[in-house]
Residue, then its C-alpha position, 0 to 999 in steps of 0.5 A: m500500500s503506498e503512502p497517503k500524498e499528504n503524508k508523503g508531502t509532509a515528510l518530504a517537507y520536514d526533511q527539506t527543512i532540516f536539510d535547508q537549515y544545516e546545509d551550510r553547516k558541517p557534519y557534527p564533528v566527533g573526536a578521535r576516541t568516539s571514531h575509534t569506538l564507532r569502528s571497533d565497538p559502535r554498541h559501546i557508544l549507547f552504553s556510554l551515552s546511557r550514563y551521560k543520560f543518567c547524569a543529565k537527569m540527575l543534575e537537571g536544572m543545576h547552573s554550573v556543572l564540571e566533568v572530569g575526564c571528558g576525553d572528546a566530549f561526546g556526551a557533553p551535548i546531553v548534559l547541556q540539555t539540562v543544565d546551564k553551563l558545563h566545564c570540562i577537564d581532561l589531562e590530555p591536552q591534545a583532546i582539549e584543544a580538539n574539543m575547543r576547535m569543534n566546540e559549538y556551544v561556546g558560552r556554555l560549554s568550556f574546556e580546560a587541560l587539567d590533571l585533577a590528581l595534581a590540581r583542581p579548577s578555580g571556583t566552585f560548581d553545583a556539581v561534578f560528574s565523572m565517567d570511566v576515569l577512576e579506573h585509570v587513576p593509580p591507587e596511589r593518586e586516588q586520594s588526591f583525585l577525589e579530595n580535589m573532586a570534592a573541593c570543587l563542590p559547595p557543602h550542598g553539591v552533588c557528585i557522580l562518579g561512574t566506573p567499571n565493576i571489578a567483578a566484570e574484569q574477566h570480560a574486559s578486552p586486552l586494552s581495557h586490562l592495560g588501562h584499568v589499574n584501579l577497579k572497584s567493587h560496589k563495596t570498595l567504591r562506596a568506602s572510597m566516596e564515604t571518605y568524602f561524602h556524607n551520602v553515597f547512593l550506588f547503582s548498577v548498570n548493565d549495557e545501557v540500563v541503570h537499576t538498583g539490581y544485585a551489584p556483583m553482577a553489574h558491568f558498571l557502577i555509579a555512585l551519586c554523592t551528596g553532602r560534602r565532608 
């Protein structure tokens, strides 16, 4: 059965409007890390962006937010849907330079090359979040990393930190084994975060699903923390 003419015309008009609006703009750029993931494991893009969606929903309405370890900032637009301003830091200057060149949200999205284990950005933020970073921080640098993260917040600020579950290490890729030097279980992640926050709420993640199920069977863990000590 052919599509009714009026519906077909509406669809074509919609497509033409989108094309007309963006024909003079380049396709949305992605960084080297995202390009690599799209080629090697495209499903992981879905898993990663679902974590950014969680952060965006939890931090909705906040004015100033800090991301620690932004990589090529592919998830930043998701967070910018719900917060006013996002400042992203990463210890790799090359990634930050590329992000600044590709930034389409100047005025709301900013970048800074900074190793949080050594220093913290100036000022304070309503919230800070970090996904897939803590596992790369050597254990001997974890204390300074988390201290600086907490110091970026006012007493009522919110911290969200996500990291792979050590219980899932047996399923990790060789590249992950090489870079994951500080994996946590739900118990050790809670213990680490309770050093710096009065309230720590643990979530389990499997693929793109965030839940409160049995933590030892989760592939990824997220700690939502409030009440800076």
